[in-house]
C-alpha positions as CSV (number, residue, x, y, z in Angstrom):
1,M,25.4,-0.6,12.0
2,F,23.0,1.8,13.5
3,G,23.2,1.9,17.2
4,L,21.0,-0.8,18.6
5,K,21.7,0.6,22.2
6,K,20.1,4.1,21.1
7,D,16.9,4.5,21.9
8,E,15.1,5.7,18.5
9,V,12.1,3.5,18.9
10,V,9.0,7.0,19.7
11,R,7.3,6.3,22.9
12,R,3.5,5.7,22.4
13,N,2.0,7.3,25.3
14,I,3.0,10.7,24.2
15,L,0.3,13.5,23.6
16,I,1.5,14.1,19.8
17,Y,1.3,10.4,19.1
18,L,-2.4,10.2,20.7
19,W,-3.9,12.5,19.3
20,A,-2.6,11.2,15.9
21,R,-4.0,7.6,16.3
22,F,-7.5,9.4,17.3
23,I,-7.6,11.4,14.3
24,S,-6.6,8.8,11.8
25,N,-8.7,6.0,13.4
26,T,-11.4,9.1,13.6
27,G,-11.2,9.3,9.9
28,Y,-10.9,5.4,9.1
29,R,-14.2,4.8,11.2
30,I,-16.5,7.5,10.0
31,F,-15.0,7.9,6.1
32,S,-14.5,4.6,4.7
33,R,-16.0,1.4,4.2
34,S,-13.3,-1.2,4.8
35,H,-13.4,-4.7,4.7
36,V,-10.1,-6.4,6.4
37,E,-9.4,-10.2,5.0
38,N,-6.8,-12.5,6.8
39,P,-5.4,-11.3,9.8
40,S,-6.0,-14.3,12.2
41,D,-2.9,-15.2,11.3
42,L,-0.8,-12.5,12.4
43,R,-2.7,-12.3,16.4
44,K,-1.5,-15.4,16.4
45,L,2.1,-15.3,15.9
46,K,2.3,-12.2,17.9
47,K,2.2,-14.2,20.9
48,E,5.3,-16.5,19.8
49,N,7.7,-13.4,19.8
50,A,7.2,-12.4,16.4
51,V,8.1,-8.7,14.4
52,F,6.3,-7.9,11.4
53,L,7.7,-6.2,8.3
54,Y,4.3,-5.4,6.5
55,T,5.0,-4.3,2.9
56,G,2.3,-3.5,-0.1
57,L,1.7,-2.0,-3.0
58,H,1.3,1.8,-3.6
59,K,-1.4,3.4,-4.9
60,S,-2.7,6.2,-2.4
61,L,-1.6,8.1,0.1
62,W,-4.3,6.9,2.3
63,E,-2.3,3.9,3.2
64,T,0.1,5.3,4.7
65,T,-2.0,5.9,8.0
66,G,-4.9,3.8,6.8
67,V,-3.6,0.6,6.7
68,L,-2.1,1.2,10.6
69,S,-5.6,2.2,11.3
70,A,-6.8,-1.3,10.0
71,I,-4.2,-2.8,12.2
72,Y,-4.9,-1.3,15.3
73,F,-8.3,-2.3,15.3
74,Q,-7.6,-6.0,15.0
75,K,-5.5,-5.3,17.8
76,L,-2.5,-5.5,16.4
77,P,0.5,-3.2,17.3
78,I,0.4,-0.5,15.3
79,P,3.8,-0.3,13.3
80,F,6.1,2.6,12.3
81,A,5.7,4.2,8.7
82,G,8.3,5.1,6.3
83,M,7.3,7.9,4.5
84,G,9.2,9.5,2.1
85,D,10.8,13.1,3.6
86,N,9.1,15.1,0.6
87,L,5.6,14.6,2.0
88,V,6.8,16.6,5.2
89,K,8.8,19.8,4.7
90,G,10.7,21.5,7.5
91,K,12.2,20.7,10.6
92,F,9.2,21.5,13.0
93,F,6.7,19.2,11.0
94,Q,9.2,16.3,10.5
95,N,10.0,16.3,14.5
96,L,5.9,16.1,14.8
97,A,5.8,13.1,12.4
98,S,8.4,11.1,14.0
99,K,6.6,11.3,17.2
100,A,3.8,10.4,16.1
101,G,5.2,7.4,14.7
102,V,6.3,7.7,11.5
103,F,10.5,7.7,10.1
104,L,11.7,9.5,7.3
105,V,13.5,8.1,4.1
106,K,15.1,10.7,1.8
107,R,14.0,11.2,-1.3
108,A,16.9,10.5,-3.9
109,K,18.1,12.9,-6.4
110,T,21.5,11.5,-7.2
111,R,23.3,8.0,-6.9
112,R,24.9,9.6,-3.5
113,D,21.5,10.5,-2.2
114,V,20.4,6.9,-3.1
115,L,22.9,4.8,-1.5
116,Q,22.7,7.7,2.1
117,S,19.1,6.4,1.8
118,S,18.8,3.1,1.3
119,K,21.7,2.8,3.9
120,K,19.5,4.5,6.2
121,L,16.5,2.5,5.2
122,K,18.6,-0.6,6.1
123,D,19.8,0.6,9.6
124,Y,15.9,1.6,10.6
125,I,14.9,-1.6,10.1
126,L,17.3,-3.6,11.5
127,Y,16.6,-1.0,14.5
128,Y,13.3,-1.5,15.0
129,M,13.5,-5.2,14.0
130,A,16.3,-6.0,16.9
131,H,13.9,-4.1,19.2
132,G,10.3,-6.0,18.7
133,T,8.6,-2.9,16.7
134,D,6.8,-3.6,13.8
135,V,7.5,-1.3,10.5
136,S,5.3,-0.6,7.6
137,I,6.2,0.2,3.9
138,F,6.0,0.7,0.0
139,P,9.2,-0.7,-1.4
140,E,8.2,0.3,-4.8
141,G,8.7,3.8,-3.3
142,T,6.2,6.1,-4.8
143,R,2.6,6.1,-5.9
144,R,2.7,7.3,-9.1
145,N,4.4,3.8,-10.6
146,I,0.5,3.0,-12.3
147,P,-0.4,6.4,-13.2
148,E,2.9,7.6,-15.1
149,N,4.2,3.7,-16.4
150,G,0.8,1.8,-16.5
151,R,2.2,-0.9,-13.6
152,Y,2.8,-1.8,-10.4
153,G,6.5,-0.6,-9.4
154,N,9.5,-3.5,-9.1
155,F,10.2,-3.8,-4.7
156,F,13.2,-1.8,-4.1
157,P,15.7,-4.3,-2.5
158,T,17.1,-2.4,0.7
159,A,14.2,-3.8,3.2
160,F,14.3,-7.2,2.5
161,E,17.8,-6.7,2.9
162,A,18.2,-5.9,6.4
163,V,15.4,-8.6,7.5
164,L,17.6,-11.0,5.9
165,E,21.3,-9.5,7.7
166,Y,19.2,-9.4,10.9
167,E,18.4,-13.2,10.6
168,K,21.9,-13.8,10.0
169,T,23.1,-12.0,12.4
170,K,20.5,-12.4,15.0
171,D,23.7,-14.3,17.1
172,K,25.6,-11.9,17.0
173,I,23.5,-8.7,17.5
174,L,21.6,-10.5,20.7
175,A,25.2,-10.8,22.3
176,E,26.6,-7.5,21.9
177,N,23.2,-6.5,23.6
178,E,22.4,-8.6,26.3
179,K,18.8,-6.3,26.9
180,L,17.6,-7.3,23.7
181,K,15.4,-10.3,22.5
182,S,15.6,-12.8,19.8
183,R,12.4,-12.1,17.7
184,N,11.1,-14.3,14.6
185,V,10.8,-11.8,11.7
186,Y,8.0,-11.9,9.0
187,V,7.5,-10.1,5.9
188,V,3.2,-9.4,6.0
189,P,2.6,-8.6,2.0
190,F,-0.3,-6.8,2.0
191,N,-2.5,-4.9,-0.4
192,V,-5.1,-2.1,-0.7
193,D,-7.9,-1.9,-3.4
194,Y,-10.2,1.1,-3.4
195,S,-14.0,1.9,-5.2
196,K,-12.4,5.2,-5.4
197,I,-8.6,6.6,-5.1
198,R,-9.0,10.0,-3.6
199,E,-5.7,11.0,-5.4
200,D,-7.6,9.8,-9.1
201,F,-8.1,13.3,-10.8
202,E,-4.4,14.5,-9.2
203,Y,-3.0,11.5,-11.1
204,V,-4.2,12.3,-14.4
205,K,-4.4,16.1,-14.7
206,S,-3.0,17.5,-17.5
207,S,-1.6,20.5,-16.2
208,D,1.3,20.7,-13.6
209,S,0.4,24.0,-11.9
210,K,-0.1,21.7,-9.2
211,P,2.2,19.5,-7.5
212,R,1.0,15.8,-7.9
213,T,3.3,14.8,-4.7
214,L,1.4,15.9,-1.8
215,H,2.4,17.2,1.2
216,I,1.7,15.9,4.7
217,L,-0.7,18.6,5.8
218,D,-2.9,17.4,2.8
219,S,-4.1,14.7,5.3
220,L,-6.8,16.6,6.3
221,K,-8.0,15.6,2.6
222,M,-8.1,11.6,3.7
223,L,-11.6,12.9,5.7
224,K,-13.8,12.5,2.7
225,H,-15.8,9.4,2.1
226,I,-13.7,6.7,-0.3
227,G,-16.5,4.4,-0.4
228,D,-15.5,1.0,0.1
229,L,-12.2,-0.2,0.1
230,Y,-10.6,-3.6,0.7
231,I,-7.6,-4.4,3.0
232,S,-5.9,-7.7,2.4
233,F,-3.1,-9.6,4.4
234,D,-1.4,-12.8,2.8
235,T,0.0,-15.1,4.7
236,P,3.5,-13.9,6.5
237,I,6.9,-15.0,5.1
238,R,9.1,-16.4,7.8
239,I,12.2,-15.0,6.6
240,S,14.4,-17.7,8.1
241,D,12.7,-19.8,5.9
242,H,14.2,-17.8,2.9
243,L,17.7,-17.2,4.0
244,D,19.1,-18.7,0.8
245,K,17.2,-16.0,-1.3
246,T,19.4,-13.0,-2.3
247,R,17.4,-9.5,-1.3
248,K,16.3,-9.2,-4.8
249,E,15.3,-12.7,-4.6
250,L,13.6,-12.0,-1.5
251,A,12.2,-8.7,-3.1
252,V,10.7,-10.4,-6.1
253,Y,8.7,-12.9,-4.2
254,T,7.2,-10.4,-1.7
255,R,5.8,-8.5,-5.0
256,E,4.6,-11.2,-6.7
257,R,2.6,-12.0,-3.4
258,C,1.7,-8.5,-3.3
259,L,-0.5,-8.7,-6.8
260,E,-2.2,-11.7,-6.4
261,L,-3.9,-9.7,-3.5
262,V,-4.8,-7.5,-5.9
263,K,-9.1,-7.7,-6.2
264,I,-10.8,-6.6,-9.2
265,L,-14.0,-4.3,-8.3
266,P,-16.8,-3.0,-10.5
267,I,-14.9,0.2,-11.2
268,N,-12.0,-1.9,-12.4
269,I,-14.5,-4.1,-14.8
270,A,-15.7,-0.7,-16.0
271,A,-12.8,1.2,-17.1
272,L,-11.6,-1.8,-18.9
273,S,-14.8,-2.3,-20.6
274,I,-14.5,1.8,-21.5
275,L,-11.1,1.3,-22.9
276,D,-12.1,-1.4,-25.2
277,A,-15.5,0.2,-26.1
278,H,-13.3,3.4,-26.9
279,A,-10.8,1.5,-28.8
280,G,-13.4,-0.5,-31.0
281,G,-14.5,3.2,-31.9
282,K,-18.0,3.0,-30.3
283,L,-18.1,4.4,-26.6
284,T,-21.6,3.5,-26.7
285,T,-23.5,2.8,-23.6
286,D,-24.6,-1.1,-25.5
287,N,-21.0,-1.4,-26.6
288,I,-19.7,-0.9,-23.3
289,L,-22.1,-2.9,-21.7
290,K,-21.2,-6.2,-24.0
291,H,-17.6,-5.2,-23.0
292,I,-18.5,-5.6,-19.6
293,A,-19.5,-9.5,-20.6
294,A,-16.8,-10.2,-22.3
295,N,-14.3,-9.3,-20.0
296,L,-16.1,-10.6,-17.4
297,E,-16.0,-14.2,-18.6
298,R,-12.1,-13.3,-19.8
299,L,-11.2,-12.9,-16.0
300,D,-13.6,-15.6,-14.9
301,N,-10.1,-17.4,-13.6
302,F,-9.9,-14.6,-11.5
303,K,-13.5,-14.3,-10.1
304,D,-12.3,-15.6,-6.2
305,R,-10.8,-12.0,-6.8
306,F,-14.2,-10.3,-7.5
307,R,-15.7,-8.0,-4.9
308,G,-18.1,-5.7,-4.4
309,F,-20.3,-7.7,-7.0
310,K,-20.4,-11.3,-8.5
311,A,-19.5,-13.2,-11.5
312,G,-23.3,-14.0,-12.2
313,D,-24.2,-9.6,-12.1
314,S,-25.4,-8.5,-15.0
315,P,-23.2,-6.1,-17.3
316,R,-25.7,-3.0,-16.2
317,D,-25.5,-3.7,-12.5
318,I,-22.1,-3.4,-12.6
319,L,-22.0,-0.3,-14.8
320,D,-24.4,1.3,-12.7
321,K,-23.3,0.5,-8.9
322,V,-19.7,2.4,-10.2
323,A,-22.3,5.4,-11.7
324,R,-23.9,5.8,-8.3
325,Y,-20.7,7.3,-7.0
326,E,-18.5,8.5,-10.0
327,A,-19.8,11.1,-12.2
328,S,-17.6,10.4,-15.1
329,F,-18.8,6.9,-14.8
330,R,-22.7,8.9,-15.4
331,N,-21.6,11.2,-18.1
332,I,-19.3,8.2,-19.8
333,S,-16.8,10.5,-22.4
334,G,-13.4,10.5,-24.6
335,E,-12.9,13.5,-22.9
336,H,-12.1,10.7,-18.8
337,I,-9.9,8.5,-20.8
338,P,-7.2,9.1,-19.2
339,L,-9.0,8.4,-15.5
340,Y,-10.9,5.1,-17.4
341,R,-7.2,4.0,-17.6
342,L,-6.0,4.5,-14.5
343,Y,-8.6,2.0,-13.0
344,A,-8.3,-0.5,-15.8
345,S,-4.2,-0.4,-14.9
346,Y,-4.2,-1.5,-11.5
347,I,-5.7,-5.1,-12.5
348,N,-3.3,-5.1,-16.0
349,H,-1.1,-8.0,-15.0
350,Y,-4.4,-9.9,-14.9
351,T,-5.4,-9.0,-18.2
352,N,-2.3,-8.2,-19.4
353,P,0.7,-11.3,-18.1
């Protein structure tokens, strides 16, 4: 087991961490219109010696720091964030990242790398849980499942193995480490939905001249307006109530909870309807509006997940809302089909279950 007596939790009063927090929080406040849903249970549980493993679906690099700011402004401790080491090149920058509250997970290329990476991730999470330090990870492992496969990826089970092991061996851990306190571990499913994915054109770009995995220095590109976004937290999953589950079963259960948090935004409805019109061979505004009306009726069972519009809004209003901030929806063209497909795919599990 990762040396529980070793001090791996970075102090949060050092200049690098405070500066990183300032930049992230400033960008969050100025460049986004964030709507945070259901964080109240988390504050209540924090008073009861709880420690959280935040797990979410992965759409954009923005989430890695943006969700941390959302948590901070809800007066909750900022979790340590797991990030692929491919995003932080060089020991100097990796050292800066670790001091800013990030722990790096090796991006596996071989089976041996997979095993080593999984073990290190499990050890990190065990360590942080034992020390009462919250963690944020994206169990899909990549942002590219939707753009490449048209579906959210399965959750890797390693993180869930770690929280199960902590709960099952807690008495032994406490016996061997007298300074540690008993913690109640919870997995907190979350999800972020965007009116504008900041990497959308990079995802659908046909040219391979520019790498689609962004470097951590590209975080400066986060400081641009991304419009409305919806950050949703689900009811925390108390791990002690799920010790009968295997790590894979807990991973599947958490993923399902995350999928239920996905919101349906105007851009998803508009994109889906454009694809429907294109498939029928009539990519005209009137035909797109007809498909928007049909899709609103089709998704009526999920109207509680509509955000940025209401079930009674006119198709024209919905299309106009998107067109105001996204040029490719003003000048609708077959040239932009990959982009429309990207935004429609974020709600595929509702339209093609």
